[in-house]
C-alpha positions as CSV (number, residue, x, y, z in Angstrom):
1,X,13.3,22.3,-24.8
2,X,12.4,24.5,-21.8
3,X,14.7,25.2,-18.9
4,X,13.1,24.1,-15.7
5,X,13.1,26.1,-12.5
6,X,14.4,24.7,-9.2
7,X,10.8,24.4,-8.0
8,X,9.8,22.4,-11.1
9,X,12.8,20.1,-10.6
10,X,11.9,19.6,-6.9
11,X,8.3,18.7,-7.9
12,X,9.6,16.3,-10.5
13,X,11.8,14.6,-7.9
14,X,8.8,14.2,-5.5
15,X,6.7,12.8,-8.3
16,X,9.4,10.4,-9.6
17,X,10.5,9.2,-6.1
18,X,6.8,8.6,-5.0
19,X,5.9,6.6,-8.2
20,X,7.5,3.2,-8.3
21,X,6.9,2.7,-12.0
22,X,7.5,6.2,-13.4
23,X,10.5,6.2,-15.7
24,X,13.0,8.9,-16.6
25,X,11.7,8.9,-20.1
26,X,8.1,9.4,-19.0
27,X,9.2,12.1,-16.6
28,X,11.1,13.9,-19.4
29,X,8.1,13.8,-21.7
30,X,5.9,15.2,-18.9
31,X,8.3,18.0,-18.2
32,X,9.2,18.8,-21.8
33,X,12.9,17.9,-21.3
34,X,15.0,15.0,-22.5
35,X,15.3,11.7,-20.6
36,X,19.1,12.4,-20.3
37,X,18.4,15.7,-18.6
38,X,16.1,14.0,-16.0
39,X,18.7,11.2,-15.5
40,X,21.5,13.6,-15.0
41,X,19.5,15.7,-12.5
42,X,18.5,12.5,-10.6
43,X,22.1,11.3,-10.5
44,X,23.4,14.7,-9.3
45,X,20.8,14.9,-6.6
46,X,20.7,11.2,-5.6
47,X,17.1,10.7,-6.4
48,X,15.8,7.3,-5.0
49,X,12.5,5.6,-5.3
50,X,10.7,5.3,-2.0
51,X,9.9,1.6,-2.6
52,X,13.5,0.9,-3.5
53,X,14.8,2.5,-0.3
54,X,12.2,0.6,1.8
55,X,13.5,-2.7,0.3
56,X,17.1,-1.8,1.0
57,X,16.2,-1.0,4.6
58,X,14.4,-4.2,5.0
59,X,17.3,-6.3,3.6
60,X,19.7,-4.3,5.8
61,X,17.6,-5.3,8.8
62,X,17.7,-9.0,7.8
63,X,21.5,-8.8,7.4
64,X,21.9,-7.1,10.8
65,X,19.6,-9.7,12.4
66,X,21.7,-12.5,10.9
67,X,24.8,-11.2,12.7
68,X,22.9,-11.2,16.0
69,X,21.7,-14.8,15.8
70,X,24.0,-17.6,14.7
71,X,21.2,-19.7,13.3
72,X,19.2,-16.9,11.7
73,X,19.5,-18.3,8.2
74,X,18.0,-21.6,9.5
75,X,15.2,-19.7,11.2
76,X,14.5,-17.8,8.0
77,X,14.3,-21.0,6.0
78,X,12.0,-22.6,8.6
79,X,9.7,-19.8,9.7
80,X,10.4,-17.0,7.2
81,X,12.3,-13.8,7.5
82,X,9.4,-11.9,9.1
83,X,9.0,-14.4,12.0
84,X,12.7,-14.4,12.7
85,X,12.9,-10.6,12.6
86,X,9.9,-10.4,14.8
87,X,11.5,-12.8,17.3
88,X,14.6,-10.6,17.5
89,X,12.6,-7.5,18.1
90,X,10.4,-9.3,20.7
91,X,13.5,-10.1,22.6
92,X,14.5,-6.4,22.7
93,X,11.0,-5.4,23.9
94,X,11.1,-8.1,26.6
95,X,14.6,-6.8,27.7
96,X,13.2,-3.3,27.9
97,X,10.3,-4.4,30.1
98,X,12.8,-6.3,32.3
99,X,14.9,-3.1,32.6
100,X,12.0,-1.1,33.8
101,X,11.0,-3.8,36.3
102,X,14.5,-3.8,37.7
103,X,14.4,0.0,38.0
104,X,11.2,-0.3,39.9
105,X,12.7,-2.8,42.3
106,X,15.7,-0.5,43.0
107,X,13.6,2.6,43.4
108,X,10.4,2.0,45.2
109,X,7.9,4.9,45.5
110,X,8.1,4.9,49.3
111,X,11.9,5.1,49.2
112,X,11.8,8.0,46.7
113,X,9.3,9.8,48.9
114,X,11.4,9.3,52.0
115,X,14.8,10.4,50.6
116,X,15.2,13.2,48.0
117,X,18.7,11.9,47.0
118,X,17.1,8.5,46.2
119,X,14.6,10.4,44.0
120,X,17.4,12.1,42.1
121,X,19.2,8.8,41.5
122,X,15.9,7.3,40.4
123,X,15.3,10.1,37.9
124,X,18.8,10.0,36.5
125,X,18.6,6.3,36.2
126,X,15.2,6.4,34.5
127,X,16.4,9.1,32.0
128,X,19.5,7.0,31.2
129,X,17.4,4.0,30.6
130,X,15.0,5.9,28.4
131,X,17.8,7.3,26.3
132,X,19.4,3.8,25.9
133,X,16.2,2.2,25.0
134,X,15.2,4.9,22.5
135,X,18.6,4.3,20.8
136,X,17.9,0.5,20.7
137,X,14.3,1.1,19.4
138,X,15.8,3.2,16.6
139,X,18.5,0.7,15.9
140,X,16.1,-2.2,15.7
141,X,13.5,-0.2,13.7
142,X,10.8,-0.7,16.4
143,X,9.3,2.7,16.0
144,X,9.7,2.9,12.2
145,X,6.5,3.9,10.4
146,X,6.6,3.2,6.7
147,X,5.8,6.5,5.3
148,X,7.1,8.7,2.6
149,X,7.8,12.4,2.8
150,X,6.1,12.7,-0.6
151,X,2.3,12.9,-0.9
152,X,0.7,9.7,-2.2
153,X,-0.3,11.4,-5.4
154,X,1.5,14.7,-6.0
155,X,-0.6,17.4,-7.6
156,X,1.4,19.0,-10.3
157,X,-0.6,22.1,-10.4
158,X,0.1,22.7,-6.7
159,X,3.7,21.8,-6.9
160,X,4.9,23.7,-10.0
161,X,4.8,27.5,-10.3
162,X,4.8,29.1,-13.7
163,X,8.2,30.3,-14.9
164,X,8.9,34.0,-14.4
165,X,9.2,36.0,-17.6
166,X,12.8,36.7,-18.7
167,X,13.9,40.3,-18.1
């Protein structure tokens, strides 16, 4: 069996992680190596199927949501996990909007224009609010876009370079 280059292994990883049904045996046949070799490499480098990771993340969000709401399990049974999760995130968005409305009441445009120090405090306060809310958006997955770093259909010819001749 051929010894694969690091580039070939990297391409194999992209292909395997992007394809939810591709097995180690199939990957080994495609590469000309044993299933055990692919399995060992995958274990050593912590390969993970994109779909599997997405499911783990979704279940983790559900568990975290359950800790936030005492009756979350009942909500899930009545309305479904998606509706309950959406409600929690809608609460966060509403709170963020209320935060900005409060900022606006404390720092009116006329007050900022009249006093430079008020403008500085308004700016610092707005930056702090933005940082806090960005952290919450990340924690609640509000900006998460489900995308993979792998192309939808990797092109083997573009990903694998020919091996260099032995010297």
